[in-house]
DOBA-40950 format. One record per atom (N, C-alpha, C): residue in one letter; x, y, z. Coordinates in pm, 1 decimal. Each point is the difference from the previous one (the first is absolute). Layout:
<rs>
r,X,Y,Z
A,X,Y,Z
...
</rs>
This chain:
<rs>
r,X,Y,Z
M,2246.5,1888.9,-3465.9
M,-50.8,22.7,133.1
M,-145.5,-46.5,11.2
I,-80.3,26.8,-98.5
I,-140.5,-41.2,1.6
I,-9.9,-152.3,-3.7
K,88.4,-65.7,-74.4
K,-1.0,-146.2,-5.8
K,31.9,-59.8,137.0
I,94.5,59.8,70.0
I,35.0,-50.0,133.3
I,-117.0,17.4,95.5
L,-64.3,115.8,-2.6
L,-115.8,26.0,84.7
L,-112.4,-98.3,-31.5
F,-22.3,-25.6,-126.8
F,-101.7,-95.5,-42.7
F,31.2,-139.5,54.0
L,125.5,-41.0,-6.6
L,38.7,-132.2,50.2
L,-16.8,-10.7,151.7
V,30.7,107.4,70.1
V,-17.4,0.1,145.4
V,-148.0,-13.0,35.4
V,-84.8,76.4,-65.1
V,-144.0,-5.5,26.5
V,-55.5,-137.3,-37.0
L,41.8,-54.9,-111.9
L,-45.5,-131.3,-42.4
L,43.8,-107.5,98.6
S,123.8,6.5,44.9
S,50.4,-97.7,96.9
S,-78.2,6.8,130.5
A,-25.7,120.5,48.5
A,-76.1,16.9,123.6
A,-141.5,-55.2,-16.1
S,-60.7,21.7,-114.9
S,-135.0,-50.5,-24.5
S,-1.8,-152.4,-0.6
L,98.0,-59.4,-62.9
L,6.3,-146.3,-5.7
L,24.5,-59.6,138.0
L,83.1,63.0,80.8
L,23.5,-48.1,135.9
L,-126.8,9.6,83.1
G,-76.3,103.4,-18.8
G,-126.4,15.4,71.5
G,-98.1,-109.4,-34.6
C,5.0,-50.5,-122.1
C,-88.0,-109.6,-41.1
C,48.7,-133.7,54.8
A,130.4,-16.3,11.2
A,56.6,-126.6,45.6
A,-12.0,-17.4,150.5
F,10.8,107.4,76.0
F,-6.1,-6.0,145.7
F,-117.3,84.2,47.8
K,-87.3,-62.2,77.2
K,-113.9,72.9,52.4
K,47.3,87.1,116.0
I,-15.4,128.8,-14.0
I,46.4,93.7,100.2
I,-121.8,60.4,68.7
G,10.0,14.2,129.7
G,-108.4,64.3,72.4
G,-37.2,-75.6,125.8
E,-97.1,53.9,70.0
E,-47.1,-57.2,124.4
E,-151.0,12.8,5.2
N,-59.1,-78.7,85.3
N,-141.1,11.2,30.6
N,-13.2,15.9,150.7
A,-117.9,30.4,44.6
A,-24.4,11.4,143.6
A,-130.7,-70.1,33.9
V,-5.6,-51.1,122.0
V,-123.0,-58.1,52.3
V,-29.4,64.0,134.9
I,-124.8,-5.7,39.7
I,-40.3,48.7,131.9
I,-61.0,-117.1,75.5
I,53.7,-23.8,118.5
I,-52.6,-103.8,87.6
I,-80.7,70.7,107.9
S,-125.3,-40.8,14.2
S,-88.5,71.0,93.1
S,-68.7,-96.9,94.1
G,-50.5,56.7,108.9
G,-73.8,-78.8,97.3
G,-18.6,76.4,128.6
Q,-32.8,-74.3,103.5
Q,-22.7,59.5,131.4
Q,51.3,-97.6,105.2
I,70.2,53.9,100.8
I,52.4,-83.1,108.5
I,-8.9,79.0,129.8
D,-16.0,-71.0,112.3
D,-24.7,67.4,127.5
D,125.3,29.4,82.2
K,116.9,-42.0,-45.3
K,125.0,25.4,72.6
K,106.7,47.1,-98.0
T,110.2,47.6,54.3
T,113.0,37.0,-84.5
T,74.9,-127.3,-37.5
C,11.5,-22.1,-130.4
C,63.3,-121.2,-52.1
C,91.8,36.9,-116.5
T,65.6,-100.5,-55.8
T,92.2,20.5,-110.7
T,-49.5,-74.5,-123.0
L,-7.0,69.7,-111.4
L,-37.7,-56.4,-129.3
L,126.1,-10.5,-85.3
R,27.5,-119.2,-52.9
R,113.9,-18.4,-90.0
R,-52.6,-55.0,-132.7
F,48.8,59.6,-109.0
F,-40.9,-40.8,-134.9
F,124.3,-2.1,-87.1
K,34.9,-119.4,-51.4
K,122.7,-12.3,-78.6
K,-13.1,-112.5,-101.1
Q,83.8,7.5,-104.9
Q,4.4,-109.2,-95.7
Q,42.5,-126.3,72.3
I,-50.5,-111.7,-46.0
I,14.8,-125.5,72.3
I,146.5,-39.8,23.9
D,90.3,30.4,-91.1
D,139.4,-39.4,16.3
D,91.4,115.2,40.3
A,-57.0,114.8,33.9
A,80.2,118.2,32.0
A,53.7,-5.9,143.0
Q,113.1,66.0,21.2
Q,52.6,16.1,134.8
Q,-89.5,97.3,76.7
D,11.8,-1.2,131.3
D,-77.1,92.9,83.0
D,68.7,136.0,5.2
Y,-77.4,104.3,-27.9
Y,47.2,138.5,7.6
Y,-104.8,82.8,73.7
D,44.5,109.3,61.5
D,-91.6,86.7,74.6
D,-110.9,57.9,-86.2
F,28.1,28.6,-128.1
F,-101.6,63.7,-84.8
F,-117.2,-92.9,-31.5
Q,10.4,-127.1,35.9
Q,-108.8,-95.3,-23.4
Q,-97.0,-5.0,118.1
T,24.0,81.4,102.8
T,-74.9,-7.5,124.8
T,-70.2,131.7,29.8
R,-121.9,-10.0,52.3
R,-75.6,117.0,43.4
R,-60.2,-30.4,136.7
V,-7.1,100.6,85.6
V,-69.5,-12.0,128.5
V,-145.6,36.1,-25.4
I,-89.8,-86.2,44.5
I,-143.2,22.8,-24.2
I,-75.1,1.9,132.8
N,-110.8,73.3,1.4
N,-88.3,8.4,116.0
N,-130.4,62.8,-45.9
G,-111.2,-49.9,51.7
G,-130.0,54.7,-40.4
G,-27.6,-28.2,-147.0
N,-66.3,94.8,-66.4
N,-21.5,-11.9,-144.4
N,131.0,33.7,-69.7
F,42.5,-82.6,-92.4
F,126.2,25.8,-68.4
F,-13.1,-22.6,-150.4
A,82.4,70.2,-73.8
A,13.4,-15.7,-145.4
A,146.5,33.4,-31.1
M,79.9,-102.4,-19.6
M,143.8,16.5,-19.6
M,37.7,-34.9,-142.8
D,84.6,85.7,-58.7
D,41.6,-24.4,-137.9
D,137.9,-65.2,-2.9
F,19.5,-86.3,-99.9
F,125.2,-69.4,-22.5
F,31.6,3.0,-149.5
T,125.6,14.9,-32.7
T,44.9,-5.4,-138.5
T,20.4,-146.2,-38.3
I,-49.1,-36.1,-118.8
I,13.4,-138.0,-46.5
I,57.6,-1.9,-141.0
S,33.5,-117.6,-43.4
S,55.8,-21.4,-133.4
S,-106.7,22.8,-107.1
P,41.0,48.1,-119.1
P,-96.4,12.1,-109.4
P,-37.1,-136.7,-60.0
E,77.9,-101.6,32.3
E,-25.9,-136.0,-49.0
E,-84.8,-76.7,102.0
P,-75.1,-99.7,-42.1
P,-71.1,-84.2,96.7
P,99.5,-65.5,96.1
E,-28.4,5.5,127.9
E,88.1,-53.9,104.2
E,-83.5,-58.9,112.4
T,65.1,-79.0,83.7
T,-62.2,-56.0,119.5
T,58.5,70.0,122.0
Y,-88.6,37.9,93.5
Y,39.7,77.5,117.4
Y,-45.6,-68.9,128.2
N,76.6,21.6,107.1
N,-40.2,-40.2,135.0
N,-56.8,121.4,70.9
L,-113.7,-16.8,64.4
L,-60.6,104.9,80.8
L,-15.9,-57.5,140.5
T,57.1,68.2,100.1
T,-16.1,-43.3,138.3
T,-34.2,118.9,88.3
V,-82.6,-27.9,99.7
V,-29.1,97.1,105.3
V,40.2,-66.2,130.6
K,88.2,68.0,75.3
K,44.6,-49.5,129.9
K,-40.2,98.9,108.2
C,-52.2,-54.4,111.0
C,-31.3,79.0,118.0
C,74.9,-63.5,116.3
K,94.6,73.7,55.6
K,84.2,-51.2,108.9
K,60.7,-135.6,-34.8
Q,59.7,-9.6,-117.4
Q,70.3,-119.6,-48.1
Q,-90.9,-118.2,-32.6
H,-132.4,16.9,8.9
H,-94.2,-104.3,-39.6
H,-54.0,33.2,-138.4
V,9.6,-94.4,-90.7
V,-52.7,20.8,-134.6
V,-151.7,-15.8,4.1
V,-71.6,106.4,-37.9
V,-146.4,-4.7,-0.7
V,-56.1,-8.3,-142.1
V,82.0,35.0,-99.0
V,-37.2,-16.2,-141.4
V,124.8,-44.7,-74.3
S,-15.8,-101.3,-83.7
S,108.8,-44.2,-87.2
S,-62.8,-46.1,-131.2
K,36.6,67.4,-107.8
K,-55.9,-32.4,-131.4
K,110.1,0.1,-104.9
V,-14.8,-86.4,-98.6
V,81.9,3.3,-120.5
V,-92.6,49.3,-110.1
I,40.7,109.5,-65.5
I,-87.8,66.5,-96.4
I,70.3,11.5,-134.6
D,-65.4,-48.0,-105.1
D,49.3,16.3,-136.8
D,-60.8,127.1,-57.0
L,87.1,94.9,-35.0
L,-48.1,125.4,-57.8
L,33.7,5.2,-147.4
P,-90.2,51.0,-81.5
P,-122.6,72.3,33.8
P,-124.1,-87.4,16.6
A,10.2,-130.8,-21.1
A,-117.9,-86.7,-2.2
A,-81.1,2.6,129.5
Q,66.2,10.0,115.5
Q,-70.3,-8.5,128.0
Q,-3.7,134.0,74.6
K,-10.1,109.1,-73.0
K,6.1,131.9,63.7
K,-113.5,23.7,99.4
K,-111.5,-71.3,-13.4
K,-110.9,17.6,94.8
K,38.7,-44.3,141.1
L,101.0,-85.3,12.4
L,44.2,-46.4,131.8
L,73.5,107.9,79.0
L,29.7,114.6,-63.2
L,71.0,107.8,67.9
L,-90.1,79.6,93.7
N,-131.1,-18.8,-9.7
N,-92.9,58.7,96.7
N,-17.6,-104.6,109.3
L,63.5,23.0,114.5
L,0.6,-99.7,107.6
L,-125.4,-0.3,84.9
G,-82.1,104.4,-12.6
G,-120.3,8.7,82.9
G,38.5,23.1,145.4
V,-79.8,-54.3,90.7
V,28.7,14.9,143.0
V,93.6,-112.8,41.7
V,117.3,37.2,49.2
V,101.1,-95.7,42.6
V,-8.0,-14.4,151.4
S,-8.8,-123.2,47.4
S,-6.0,-24.8,143.5
S,140.6,-15.3,56.2
S,29.8,76.7,102.7
S,128.9,-15.1,67.9
S,-18.1,-76.5,130.2
A,-104.3,-80.0,10.3
A,-35.0,-70.8,123.3
A,107.3,-99.9,42.0
Q,86.3,-40.6,-91.2
Q,104.2,-97.5,33.5
Q,111.8,62.4,83.6
T,1.0,132.5,12.8
T,110.6,64.7,73.0
T,-25.6,3.0,148.2
</rs>
């Protein structure tokens, strides 16, 4: 019985080394003068509701990301007009997640 338990624990440990398990999170922040939509997703991912946040005023929205380096699309739309569109490589370009003051003047 102890040998079987040992083999199970050893197998689980080896699988944990072979496959990186876990998640990371990022916060996208900024300021905007109207109610708009922020979408943040991996570059080749399908569109899902959990990739979208409604933003207005000062905002700081969190998103779950891969533990591996990945490329993401970040867009801000106000009334169907794209006011911000960025391609961001994480973690290398994490400073780009602070959008500063976003102008919605195109709406």
